[in-house]
All heavy atoms as a GROMACS GRO file, in nm:
protein
  575
    1MET      N    1  -7.719  15.915   2.840
    1MET     CA    2  -7.848  15.989   2.851
    1MET      C    3  -7.874  15.993   3.003
    1MET      O    4  -7.870  15.898   3.071
    1MET     CB    5  -7.963  15.904   2.771
    1MET     CG    6  -8.094  15.976   2.783
    1MET     SD    7  -8.214  15.896   2.699
    1MET     CE    8  -8.267  15.763   2.808
    2SER      N    9  -7.935  16.108   3.050
    2SER     CA   10  -7.960  16.117   3.184
    2SER      C   11  -8.109  16.084   3.196
    2SER      O   12  -8.195  16.102   3.111
    2SER     CB   13  -7.940  16.270   3.220
    2SER     OG   14  -8.015  16.365   3.148
    3LYS      N   15  -8.140  16.046   3.319
    3LYS     CA   16  -8.285  16.031   3.353
    3LYS      C   17  -8.350  16.154   3.398
    3LYS      O   18  -8.285  16.226   3.473
    3LYS     CB   19  -8.297  15.923   3.461
    3LYS     CG   20  -8.247  15.784   3.408
    3LYS     CD   21  -8.293  15.672   3.504
    3LYS     CE   22  -8.237  15.545   3.443
    3LYS     NZ   23  -8.332  15.439   3.464
    4LEU      N   24  -8.465  16.178   3.358
    4LEU     CA   25  -8.541  16.304   3.396
    4LEU      C   26  -8.623  16.281   3.526
    4LEU      O   27  -8.675  16.180   3.552
    4LEU     CB   28  -8.641  16.336   3.287
    4LEU     CG   29  -8.576  16.364   3.146
    4LEU    CD1   30  -8.689  16.404   3.052
    4LEU    CD2   31  -8.481  16.481   3.154
    5THR      N   32  -8.628  16.384   3.613
    5THR     CA   33  -8.707  16.388   3.722
    5THR      C   34  -8.854  16.406   3.679
    5THR      O   35  -8.871  16.441   3.562
    5THR     CB   36  -8.671  16.501   3.820
    5THR    OG1   37  -8.699  16.609   3.761
    5THR    CG2   38  -8.517  16.483   3.865
    6GLU      N   39  -8.936  16.389   3.766
    6GLU     CA   40  -9.083  16.413   3.733
    6GLU      C   41  -9.110  16.549   3.679
    6GLU      O   42  -9.180  16.565   3.585
    6GLU     CB   43  -9.173  16.376   3.857
    6GLU     CG   44  -9.314  16.376   3.818
    6GLU     CD   45  -9.406  16.335   3.933
    6GLU    OE1   46  -9.360  16.266   4.015
    6GLU    OE2   47  -9.525  16.384   3.930
    7SER      N   48  -9.060  16.652   3.746
    7SER     CA   49  -9.074  16.790   3.713
    7SER      C   50  -9.009  16.810   3.575
    7SER      O   51  -9.057  16.890   3.483
    7SER     CB   52  -9.028  16.887   3.806
    7SER     OG   53  -8.887  16.875   3.835
    8GLU      N   54  -8.898  16.755   3.552
    8GLU     CA   55  -8.828  16.769   3.422
    8GLU      C   56  -8.907  16.717   3.303
    8GLU      O   57  -8.914  16.771   3.189
    8GLU     CB   58  -8.691  16.724   3.419
    8GLU     CG   59  -8.586  16.801   3.510
    8GLU     CD   60  -8.459  16.713   3.541
    8GLU    OE1   61  -8.461  16.587   3.520
    8GLU    OE2   62  -8.366  16.784   3.587
    9TYR      N   63  -8.959  16.598   3.341
    9TYR     CA   64  -9.042  16.516   3.238
    9TYR      C   65  -9.172  16.614   3.200
    9TYR      O   66  -9.206  16.625   3.086
    9TYR     CB   67  -9.092  16.397   3.291
    9TYR     CG   68  -9.171  16.308   3.194
    9TYR    CD1   69  -9.112  16.234   3.088
    9TYR    CD2   70  -9.307  16.299   3.220
    9TYR    CE1   71  -9.196  16.176   2.997
    9TYR    CE2   72  -9.382  16.240   3.124
    9TYR     CZ   73  -9.327  16.171   3.018
    9TYR     OH   74  -9.408  16.092   2.930
   10GLU      N   75  -9.239  16.671   3.321
   10GLU     CA   76  -9.352  16.741   3.287
   10GLU      C   77  -9.316  16.874   3.209
   10GLU      O   78  -9.390  16.918   3.120
   10GLU     CB   79  -9.405  16.794   3.420
   10GLU     CG   80  -9.483  16.675   3.505
   10GLU     CD   81  -9.525  16.707   3.632
   10GLU    OE1   82  -9.519  16.833   3.667
   10GLU    OE2   83  -9.559  16.626   3.706
   11GLU      N   84  -9.200  16.928   3.234
   11GLU     CA   85  -9.160  17.045   3.157
   11GLU      C   86  -9.133  17.003   3.007
   11GLU      O   87  -9.176  17.076   2.915
   11GLU     CB   88  -9.031  17.101   3.215
   11GLU     CG   89  -8.971  17.227   3.125
   11GLU     CD   90  -8.824  17.265   3.175
   11GLU    OE1   91  -8.777  17.210   3.278
   11GLU    OE2   92  -8.766  17.348   3.117
   12TYR      N   93  -9.077  16.892   2.980
   12TYR     CA   94  -9.045  16.851   2.857
   12TYR      C   95  -9.175  16.817   2.779
   12TYR      O   96  -9.192  16.862   2.660
   12TYR     CB   97  -8.963  16.714   2.850
   12TYR     CG   98  -8.922  16.662   2.722
   12TYR    CD1   99  -8.853  16.748   2.632
   12TYR    CD2  100  -8.954  16.534   2.696
   12TYR    CE1  101  -8.812  16.692   2.496
   12TYR    CE2  102  -8.905  16.479   2.565
   12TYR     CZ  103  -8.836  16.558   2.469
   12TYR     OH  104  -8.800  16.510   2.353
   13MET      N  105  -9.274  16.758   2.847
   13MET     CA  106  -9.400  16.726   2.780
   13MET      C  107  -9.474  16.855   2.753
   13MET      O  108  -9.541  16.880   2.632
   13MET     CB  109  -9.494  16.649   2.878
   13MET     CG  110  -9.434  16.497   2.893
   13MET     SD  111  -9.404  16.423   2.736
   13MET     CE  112  -9.566  16.406   2.671
   14GLN      N  113  -9.463  16.959   2.830
   14GLN     CA  114  -9.530  17.091   2.806
   14GLN      C  115  -9.455  17.158   2.680
   14GLN      O  116  -9.529  17.218   2.597
   14GLN     CB  117  -9.522  17.191   2.922
   14GLN     CG  118  -9.597  17.315   2.902
   14GLN     CD  119  -9.740  17.300   2.868
   14GLN    OE1  120  -9.814  17.225   2.937
   14GLN    NE2  121  -9.784  17.373   2.764
   15LEU      N  122  -9.324  17.149   2.668
   15LEU     CA  123  -9.259  17.210   2.561
   15LEU      C  124  -9.296  17.136   2.425
   15LEU      O  125  -9.319  17.198   2.329
   15LEU     CB  126  -9.102  17.190   2.579
   15LEU     CG  127  -9.030  17.273   2.677
   15LEU    CD1  128  -8.894  17.240   2.702
   15LEU    CD2  129  -9.041  17.418   2.644
   16LEU      N  130  -9.316  17.007   2.432
   16LEU     CA  131  -9.357  16.927   2.328
   16LEU      C  132  -9.488  16.966   2.280
   16LEU      O  133  -9.526  16.976   2.157
   16LEU     CB  134  -9.348  16.784   2.343
   16LEU     CG  135  -9.217  16.715   2.352
   16LEU    CD1  136  -9.219  16.576   2.396
   16LEU    CD2  137  -9.128  16.738   2.237
   17LYS      N  138  -9.583  16.984   2.378
   17LYS     CA  139  -9.736  17.026   2.356
   17LYS      C  140  -9.733  17.163   2.277
   17LYS      O  141  -9.795  17.183   2.180
   17LYS     CB  142  -9.804  17.020   2.472
   17LYS     CG  143  -9.845  16.878   2.519
   17LYS     CD  144  -9.911  16.895   2.654
   17LYS     CE  145  -9.943  16.761   2.705
   17LYS     NZ  146 -10.012  16.759   2.840
   18THR      N  147  -9.645  17.260   2.331
   18THR     CA  148  -9.638  17.386   2.271
   18THR      C  149  -9.591  17.375   2.134
   18THR      O  150  -9.644  17.452   2.038
   18THR     CB  151  -9.555  17.474   2.364
   18THR    OG1  152  -9.606  17.476   2.492
   18THR    CG2  153  -9.546  17.625   2.307
   19TRP      N  154  -9.499  17.298   2.106
   19TRP     CA  155  -9.439  17.278   1.972
   19TRP      C  156  -9.547  17.234   1.876
   19TRP      O  157  -9.558  17.279   1.765
   19TRP     CB  158  -9.314  17.190   1.986
   19TRP     CG  159  -9.236  17.171   1.861
   19TRP    CD1  160  -9.247  17.251   1.741
   19TRP    CD2  161  -9.162  17.063   1.827
   19TRP    NE1  162  -9.180  17.197   1.636
   19TRP    CE2  163  -9.121  17.087   1.674
   19TRP    CE3  164  -9.114  16.947   1.893
   19TRP    CZ2  165  -9.037  16.984   1.621
   19TRP    CZ3  166  -9.026  16.858   1.827
   19TRP    CH2  167  -8.982  16.886   1.692
   20VAL      N  168  -9.610  17.133   1.919
   20VAL     CA  169  -9.713  17.066   1.837
   20VAL      C  170  -9.832  17.172   1.804
   20VAL      O  171  -9.872  17.184   1.688
   20VAL     CB  172  -9.768  16.944   1.895
   20VAL    CG1  173  -9.910  16.900   1.834
   20VAL    CG2  174  -9.671  16.827   1.907
   21GLN      N  175  -9.864  17.252   1.899
   21GLN     CA  176  -9.980  17.355   1.879
   21GLN      C  177  -9.928  17.449   1.789
   21GLN      O  178  -9.991  17.499   1.689
   21GLN     CB  179 -10.008  17.405   2.016
   21GLN     CG  180 -10.092  17.315   2.098
   21GLN     CD  181 -10.110  17.362   2.241
   21GLN    OE1  182 -10.048  17.469   2.286
   21GLN    NE2  183 -10.185  17.301   2.319
   22ALA      N  184  -9.794  17.498   1.792
   22ALA     CA  185  -9.742  17.604   1.703
   22ALA      C  186  -9.735  17.547   1.568
   22ALA      O  187  -9.766  17.628   1.470
   22ALA     CB  188  -9.605  17.637   1.764
   23ASP      N  189  -9.687  17.413   1.552
   23ASP     CA  190  -9.683  17.357   1.422
   23ASP      C  191  -9.815  17.348   1.354
   23ASP      O  192  -9.838  17.360   1.242
   23ASP     CB  193  -9.627  17.219   1.446
   23ASP     CG  194  -9.573  17.154   1.306
   23ASP    OD1  195  -9.512  17.226   1.227
   23ASP    OD2  196  -9.598  17.039   1.281
   24LYS      N  197  -9.928  17.296   1.434
   24LYS     CA  198 -10.055  17.295   1.379
   24LYS      C  199 -10.103  17.436   1.336
   24LYS      O  200 -10.179  17.445   1.237
   24LYS     CB  201 -10.151  17.240   1.484
   24LYS     CG  202 -10.127  17.080   1.500
   24LYS     CD  203 -10.229  17.023   1.603
   24LYS     CE  204 -10.205  16.867   1.612
   24LYS     NZ  205 -10.312  16.819   1.696
   25ALA      N  206 -10.076  17.530   1.416
   25ALA     CA  207 -10.131  17.661   1.375
   25ALA      C  208 -10.051  17.709   1.244
   25ALA      O  209 -10.109  17.774   1.162
   25ALA     CB  210 -10.082  17.778   1.492
   26LEU      N  211  -9.925  17.673   1.231
   26LEU     CA  212  -9.860  17.703   1.117
   26LEU      C  213  -9.919  17.626   0.991
   26LEU      O  214  -9.929  17.693   0.881
   26LEU     CB  215  -9.712  17.661   1.132
   26LEU     CG  216  -9.614  17.709   1.019
   26LEU    CD1  217  -9.614  17.849   0.991
   26LEU    CD2  218  -9.471  17.656   1.051
   27GLU      N  219  -9.935  17.506   1.004
   27GLU     CA  220 -10.010  17.424   0.897
   27GLU      C  221 -10.150  17.481   0.861
   27GLU      O  222 -10.183  17.471   0.746
   27GLU     CB  223 -10.013  17.284   0.935
   27GLU     CG  224  -9.881  17.213   0.948
   27GLU     CD  225  -9.901  17.064   0.994
   27GLU    OE1  226 -10.009  17.025   1.032
   27GLU    OE2  227  -9.796  17.003   1.013
   28GLY      N  228 -10.215  17.535   0.952
   28GLY     CA  229 -10.355  17.581   0.934
   28GLY      C  230 -10.358  17.721   0.862
   28GLY      O  231 -10.469  17.749   0.818
   29GLN      N  232 -10.254  17.779   0.846
   29GLN     CA  233 -10.247  17.910   0.772
   29GLN      C  234 -10.270  17.885   0.619
   29GLN      O  235 -10.196  17.809   0.572
   29GLN     CB  236 -10.123  17.986   0.795
   29GLN     CG  237 -10.102  18.043   0.924
   29GLN     CD  238  -9.978  18.143   0.933
   29GLN    OE1  239  -9.881  18.105   0.873
   29GLN    NE2  240  -9.987  18.242   1.010
   30THR      N  241 -10.356  17.956   0.566
   30THR     CA  242 -10.376  17.963   0.422
   30THR      C  243 -10.300  18.062   0.353
   30THR      O  244 -10.252  18.045   0.237
   30THR     CB  245 -10.526  17.971   0.387
   30THR    OG1  246 -10.566  18.103   0.441
   30THR    CG2  247 -10.607  17.856   0.439
   31GLN      N  248 -10.276  18.178   0.419
   31GLN     CA  249 -10.192  18.272   0.361
   31GLN      C  250 -10.091  18.330   0.462
   31GLN      O  251 -10.122  18.327   0.589
   31GLN     CB  252 -10.278  18.392   0.314
   31GLN     CG  253 -10.368  18.365   0.197
   31GLN     CD  254 -10.445  18.486   0.167
   31GLN    OE1  255 -10.434  18.594   0.214
   31GLN    NE2  256 -10.534  18.471   0.066
   32PRO      N  257  -9.966  18.362   0.424
   32PRO     CA  258  -9.876  18.415   0.522
   32PRO      C  259  -9.928  18.540   0.590
   32PRO      O  260  -9.976  18.630   0.530
   32PRO     CB  261  -9.746  18.447   0.442
   32PRO     CG  262  -9.776  18.389   0.305
   32PRO     CD  263  -9.925  18.359   0.294
   33SER      N  264  -9.905  18.549   0.723
   33SER     CA  265  -9.944  18.663   0.797
   33SER      C  266  -9.824  18.740   0.828
   33SER      O  267  -9.712  18.720   0.771
   33SER     CB  268 -10.020  18.624   0.928
   33SER     OG  269  -9.944  18.543   1.017
   34GLY      N  270  -9.832  18.823   0.948
   34GLY     CA  271  -9.713  18.895   0.973
   34GLY      C  272  -9.604  18.824   1.030
   34GLY      O  273  -9.501  18.878   1.093
   35GLY      N  274  -9.595  18.692   1.017
   35GLY     CA  275  -9.481  18.616   1.067
   35GLY      C  276  -9.496  18.561   1.202
   35GLY      O  277  -9.397  18.499   1.258
   36GLU      N  278  -9.603  18.580   1.269
   36GLU     CA  279  -9.616  18.537   1.418
   36GLU      C  280  -9.617  18.395   1.415
   36GLU      O  281  -9.550  18.330   1.513
   36GLU     CB  282  -9.759  18.594   1.467
   36GLU     CG  283  -9.770  18.571   1.611
   36GLU     CD  284  -9.887  18.638   1.672
   36GLU    OE1  285  -9.920  18.740   1.631
   36GLU    OE2  286  -9.952  18.576   1.755
   37ALA      N  287  -9.683  18.318   1.344
   37ALA     CA  288  -9.707  18.177   1.347
   37ALA      C  289  -9.562  18.100   1.325
   37ALA      O  290  -9.522  18.022   1.405
   37ALA     CB  291  -9.810  18.119   1.261
   38PRO      N  292  -9.500  18.141   1.216
   38PRO     CA  293  -9.364  18.096   1.191
   38PRO      C  294  -9.268  18.120   1.305
   38PRO      O  295  -9.183  18.034   1.347
   38PRO     CB  296  -9.305  18.144   1.055
   38PRO     CG  297  -9.443  18.190   0.999
   38PRO     CD  298  -9.537  18.228   1.111
   39ALA      N  299  -9.263  18.232   1.355
   39ALA     CA  300  -9.182  18.288   1.475
   39ALA      C  301  -9.203  18.179   1.596
   39ALA      O  302  -9.114  18.144   1.657
   39ALA     CB  303  -9.204  18.422   1.503
   40GLN      N  304  -9.338  18.166   1.630
   40GLN     CA  305  -9.373  18.084   1.735
   40GLN      C  306  -9.330  17.942   1.716
   40GLN      O  307  -9.287  17.878   1.809
   40GLN     CB  308  -9.529  18.091   1.758
   40GLN     CG  309  -9.575  18.223   1.817
   40GLN     CD  310  -9.726  18.220   1.828
   40GLN    OE1  311  -9.802  18.156   1.765
   40GLN    NE2  312  -9.770  18.316   1.916
   41ALA      N  313  -9.349  17.893   1.592
   41ALA     CA  314  -9.306  17.751   1.566
   41ALA      C  315  -9.154  17.731   1.588
   41ALA      O  316  -9.113  17.634   1.650
   41ALA     CB  317  -9.347  17.718   1.436
   42ARG      N  318  -9.080  17.841   1.539
   42ARG     CA  319  -8.932  17.822   1.546
   42ARG      C  320  -8.885  17.836   1.692
   42ARG      O  321  -8.802  17.766   1.746
   42ARG     CB  322  -8.866  17.937   1.469
   42ARG     CG  323  -8.858  17.919   1.317
   42ARG     CD  324  -8.773  18.025   1.256
   42ARG     NE  325  -8.820  18.155   1.265
   42ARG     CZ  326  -8.905  18.211   1.182
   42ARG    NH1  327  -8.964  18.148   1.082
   42ARG    NH2  328  -8.940  18.345   1.208
   43SER      N  329  -8.946  17.924   1.768
   43SER     CA  330  -8.919  17.950   1.912
   43SER      C  331  -8.958  17.817   1.980
   43SER      O  332  -8.874  17.766   2.072
   43SER     CB  333  -9.008  18.059   1.970
   43SER     OG  334  -8.992  18.069   2.110
   44ALA      N  335  -9.070  17.751   1.967
   44ALA     CA  336  -9.110  17.629   2.036
   44ALA      C  337  -9.012  17.520   1.999
   44ALA      O  338  -8.968  17.439   2.081
   44ALA     CB  339  -9.261  17.589   1.995
   45TYR      N  340  -8.977  17.510   1.871
   45TYR     CA  341  -8.871  17.403   1.820
   45TYR      C  342  -8.746  17.431   1.891
   45TYR      O  343  -8.678  17.330   1.943
   45TYR     CB  344  -8.866  17.412   1.677
   45TYR     CG  345  -8.759  17.318   1.624
   45TYR    CD1  346  -8.787  17.190   1.609
   45TYR    CD2  347  -8.623  17.361   1.591
   45TYR    CE1  348  -8.688  17.095   1.559
   45TYR    CE2  349  -8.538  17.272   1.530
   45TYR     CZ  350  -8.571  17.137   1.526
   45TYR     OH  351  -8.465  17.046   1.481
   46ALA      N  352  -8.699  17.546   1.901
   46ALA     CA  353  -8.570  17.583   1.974
   46ALA      C  354  -8.576  17.552   2.111
   46ALA      O  355  -8.482  17.495   2.171
   46ALA     CB  356  -8.531  17.728   1.950
   47ALA      N  357  -8.685  17.570   2.181
   47ALA     CA  358  -8.704  17.534   2.322
   47ALA      C  359  -8.690  17.393   2.348
   47ALA      O  360  -8.625  17.345   2.432
   47ALA     CB  361  -8.838  17.587   2.380
   48VAL      N  362  -8.752  17.308   2.267
   48VAL     CA  363  -8.755  17.159   2.269
   48VAL      C  364  -8.596  17.106   2.242
   48VAL      O  365  -8.546  17.027   2.321
   48VAL     CB  366  -8.841  17.096   2.168
   48VAL    CG1  367  -8.819  16.952   2.160
   48VAL    CG2  368  -8.991  17.115   2.211
   49GLN      N  369  -8.534  17.173   2.142
   49GLN     CA  370  -8.394  17.128   2.117
   49GLN      C  371  -8.299  17.167   2.238
   49GLN      O  372  -8.219  17.097   2.252
   49GLN     CB  373  -8.355  17.195   1.986
   49GLN     CG  374  -8.434  17.142   1.868
   49GLN     CD  375  -8.418  16.984   1.855
   49GLN    OE1  376  -8.318  16.929   1.866
   49GLN    NE2  377  -8.532  16.932   1.838
   50ASP      N  378  -8.325  17.286   2.286
   50ASP     CA  379  -8.250  17.332   2.402
   50ASP      C  380  -8.262  17.234   2.516
   50ASP      O  381  -8.159  17.189   2.575
   50ASP     CB  382  -8.282  17.467   2.441
   50ASP     CG  383  -8.205  17.514   2.566
   50ASP    OD1  384  -8.077  17.521   2.560
   50ASP    OD2  385  -8.259  17.552   2.668
   51PHE      N  386  -8.388  17.196   2.550
   51PHE     CA  387  -8.417  17.097   2.659
   51PHE      C  388  -8.338  16.968   2.633
   51PHE      O  389  -8.278  16.910   2.716
   51PHE     CB  390  -8.558  17.076   2.673
   51PHE     CG  391  -8.597  16.995   2.783
   51PHE    CD1  392  -8.624  17.049   2.907
   51PHE    CD2  393  -8.585  16.848   2.789
   51PHE    CE1  394  -8.661  16.973   3.030
   51PHE    CE2  395  -8.630  16.772   2.891
   51PHE     CZ  396  -8.651  16.831   3.012
   52ARG      N  397  -8.354  16.918   2.504
   52ARG     CA  398  -8.299  16.796   2.471
   52ARG      C  399  -8.152  16.791   2.482
   52ARG      O  400  -8.086  16.703   2.536
   52ARG     CB  401  -8.326  16.750   2.327
   52ARG     CG  402  -8.474  16.710   2.301
   52ARG     CD  403  -8.497  16.684   2.163
   52ARG     NE  404  -8.635  16.632   2.146
   52ARG     CZ  405  -8.694  16.623   2.031
   52ARG    NH1  406  -8.643  16.646   1.924
   52ARG    NH2  407  -8.818  16.579   2.026
   53SER      N  408  -8.087  16.895   2.439
   53SER     CA  409  -7.946  16.918   2.459
   53SER      C  410  -7.900  16.928   2.595
   53SER      O  411  -7.805  16.861   2.639
   53SER     CB  412  -7.898  17.050   2.382
   53SER     OG  413  -7.762  17.063   2.387
   54ARG      N  414  -7.971  17.000   2.683
   54ARG     CA  415  -7.935  17.021   2.817
   54ARG      C  416  -7.932  16.892   2.898
   54ARG      O  417  -7.860  16.850   2.996
   54ARG     CB  418  -8.022  17.112   2.892
   54ARG     CG  419  -7.983  17.255   2.873
   54ARG     CD  420  -8.081  17.342   2.960
   54ARG     NE  421  -8.217  17.351   2.905
   54ARG     CZ  422  -8.328  17.351   2.968
   54ARG    NH1  423  -8.322  17.343   3.109
   54ARG    NH2  424  -8.442  17.355   2.917
   55TYR      N  425  -8.032  16.790   2.870
   55TYR     CA  426  -8.051  16.669   2.940
   55TYR      C  427  -8.006  16.549   2.862
   55TYR      O  428  -8.040  16.434   2.900
   55TYR     CB  429  -8.196  16.651   2.978
   55TYR     CG  430  -8.241  16.761   3.087
   55TYR    CD1  431  -8.310  16.873   3.039
   55TYR    CD2  432  -8.204  16.741   3.209
   55TYR    CE1  433  -8.336  16.971   3.135
   55TYR    CE2  434  -8.242  16.837   3.312
   55TYR     CZ  435  -8.306  16.953   3.270
   55TYR     OH  436  -8.336  17.040   3.364
   56GLY      N  437  -7.927  16.566   2.754
   56GLY     CA  438  -7.871  16.451   2.676
   56GLY      C  439  -7.981  16.377   2.605
   56GLY      O  440  -7.961  16.256   2.583
   57LEU      N  441  -8.073  16.434   2.558
   57LEU     CA  442  -8.180  16.375   2.478
   57LEU      C  443  -8.177  16.411   2.327
   57LEU      O  444  -8.274  16.388   2.249
   57LEU     CB  445  -8.315  16.420   2.535
   57LEU     CG  446  -8.342  16.386   2.680
   57LEU    CD1  447  -8.478  16.440   2.721
   57LEU    CD2  448  -8.341  16.240   2.715
   58ASP      N  449  -8.060  16.464   2.298
   58ASP     CA  450  -8.057  16.519   2.156
   58ASP      C  451  -8.026  16.414   2.055
   58ASP      O  452  -8.002  16.438   1.934
   58ASP     CB  453  -7.951  16.618   2.148
   58ASP     CG  454  -7.808  16.589   2.211
   58ASP    OD1  455  -7.800  16.484   2.244
   58ASP    OD2  456  -7.732  16.682   2.209
   59GLY      N  457  -8.016  16.280   2.094
   59GLY     CA  458  -7.998  16.181   1.992
   59GLY      C  459  -7.856  16.129   1.972
   59GLY      O  460  -7.844  16.027   1.907
   60GLU      N  461  -7.758  16.198   2.016
   60GLU     CA  462  -7.627  16.169   1.989
   60GLU      C  463  -7.595  16.035   2.065
   60GLU      O  464  -7.527  15.952   2.012
   60GLU     CB  465  -7.533  16.268   2.048
   60GLU     CG  466  -7.528  16.395   1.970
   60GLU     CD  467  -7.437  16.509   2.025
   60GLU    OE1  468  -7.357  16.477   2.108
   60GLU    OE2  469  -7.449  16.614   1.975
   61GLU      N  470  -7.641  16.010   2.178
   61GLU     CA  471  -7.627  15.883   2.253
   61GLU      C  472  -7.731  15.779   2.223
   61GLU      O  473  -7.692  15.653   2.232
   61GLU     CB  474  -7.623  15.903   2.408
   61GLU     CG  475  -7.505  15.993   2.454
   61GLU     CD  476  -7.514  16.027   2.596
   61GLU    OE1  477  -7.583  15.957   2.667
   61GLU    OE2  478  -7.449  16.121   2.637
   62ARG      N  479  -7.839  15.813   2.183
   62ARG     CA  480  -7.960  15.727   2.146
   62ARG      C  481  -7.959  15.686   2.010
   62ARG      O  482  -8.031  15.592   1.971
   62ARG     CB  483  -8.089  15.787   2.196
   62ARG     CG  484  -8.085  15.802   2.350
   62ARG     CD  485  -8.220  15.878   2.391
   62ARG     NE  486  -8.325  15.828   2.318
   62ARG     CZ  487  -8.443  15.884   2.346
   62ARG    NH1  488  -8.465  15.976   2.414
   62ARG    NH2  489  -8.550  15.839   2.270
   63GLY      N  490  -7.894  15.748   1.923
   63GLY     CA  491  -7.900  15.718   1.771
   63GLY      C  492  -8.029  15.740   1.711
   63GLY      O  493  -8.101  15.841   1.736
   64ALA      N  494  -8.071  15.635   1.647
   64ALA     CA  495  -8.208  15.639   1.564
   64ALA      C  496  -8.328  15.644   1.653
   64ALA      O  497  -8.427  15.683   1.605
   64ALA     CB  498  -8.214  15.519   1.477
   65GLU      N  499  -8.332  15.624   1.778
   65GLU     CA  500  -8.444  15.629   1.866
   65GLU      C  501  -8.507  15.767   1.867
   65GLU      O  502  -8.631  15.790   1.873
   65GLU     CB  503  -8.417  15.592   2.010
   65GLU     CG  504  -8.396  15.443   2.017
   65GLU     CD  505  -8.368  15.405   2.160
   65GLU    OE1  506  -8.436  15.459   2.252
   65GLU    OE2  507  -8.269  15.320   2.192
   66ALA      N  508  -8.425  15.877   1.866
   66ALA     CA  509  -8.468  16.016   1.879
   66ALA      C  510  -8.516  16.071   1.747
   66ALA      O  511  -8.594  16.164   1.739
   66ALA     CB  512  -8.363  16.109   1.939
   67GLN      N  513  -8.474  16.005   1.628
   67GLN     CA  514  -8.515  16.063   1.504
   67GLN      C  515  -8.658  16.062   1.461
   67GLN      O  516  -8.709  16.154   1.410
   67GLN     CB  517  -8.436  15.994   1.400
   67GLN     CG  518  -8.292  16.023   1.410
   67GLN     CD  519  -8.204  15.947   1.302
   67GLN    OE1  520  -8.256  15.868   1.229
   67GLN    NE2  521  -8.065  15.976   1.309
   68PRO      N  522  -8.733  15.954   1.493
   68PRO     CA  523  -8.872  15.950   1.442
   68PRO      C  524  -8.957  16.069   1.513
   68PRO      O  525  -9.036  16.140   1.452
   68PRO     CB  526  -8.928  15.823   1.489
   68PRO     CG  527  -8.803  15.743   1.503
   68PRO     CD  528  -8.707  15.833   1.545
   69VAL      N  529  -8.937  16.116   1.631
   69VAL     CA  530  -9.005  16.226   1.709
   69VAL      C  531  -8.970  16.348   1.632
   69VAL      O  532  -9.064  16.418   1.595
   69VAL     CB  533  -8.970  16.218   1.844
   69VAL    CG1  534  -9.020  16.352   1.903
   69VAL    CG2  535  -9.022  16.104   1.925
   70ALA      N  536  -8.836  16.368   1.614
   70ALA     CA  537  -8.806  16.498   1.536
   70ALA      C  538  -8.850  16.513   1.392
   70ALA      O  539  -8.894  16.605   1.352
   70ALA     CB  540  -8.649  16.515   1.538
   71GLU      N  541  -8.842  16.396   1.320
   71GLU     CA  542  -8.881  16.411   1.182
   71GLU      C  543  -9.040  16.410   1.171
   71GLU      O  544  -9.087  16.483   1.078
   71GLU     CB  545  -8.842  16.270   1.104
   71GLU     CG  546  -8.682  16.269   1.093
   71GLU     CD  547  -8.643  16.148   1.042
   71GLU    OE1  548  -8.728  16.051   1.012
   71GLU    OE2  549  -8.516  16.125   1.022
   72GLY      N  550  -9.108  16.353   1.268
   72GLY     CA  551  -9.257  16.354   1.258
   72GLY      C  552  -9.311  16.485   1.286
   72GLY      O  553  -9.431  16.508   1.259
   73ARG      N  554  -9.247  16.592   1.352
   73ARG     CA  555  -9.304  16.705   1.401
   73ARG      C  556  -9.235  16.837   1.328
   73ARG      O  557  -9.263  16.940   1.375
   73ARG     CB  558  -9.287  16.725   1.552
   73ARG     CG  559  -9.360  16.614   1.624
   73ARG     CD  560  -9.505  16.631   1.612
   73ARG     NE  561  -9.570  16.532   1.679
   73ARG     CZ  562  -9.691  16.490   1.663
   73ARG    NH1  563  -9.763  16.546   1.555
   73ARG    NH2  564  -9.752  16.398   1.726
   74ARG      N  565  -9.169  16.813   1.225
   74ARG     CA  566  -9.106  16.932   1.156
   74ARG      C  567  -9.208  16.994   1.061
   74ARG      O  568  -9.302  16.953   0.998
   74ARG     CB  569  -8.994  16.891   1.076
   74ARG     CG  570  -8.873  16.866   1.171
   74ARG     CD  571  -8.750  16.842   1.109
   74ARG     NE  572  -8.655  16.794   1.209
   74ARG     CZ  573  -8.526  16.783   1.193
   74ARG    NH1  574  -8.474  16.813   1.070
   74ARG    NH2  575  -8.442  16.762   1.269
   0.00000   0.00000   0.00000
């Protein structure tokens, strides 16, 4: 696993916040709309996964440590 610089950490935190906001918007929907909320949630999730993959945070080296975050936000 690589160590993140301060700017990389800030980027990661922003991606996580965006993902959480998109997920909450998706949960708050009572009826399906034009698909905007699901698309935003998928895009935010993909961005987080891409970041994790680029910086070695995808759980392959860390094992079970990375799973609670991923499982808790799906």
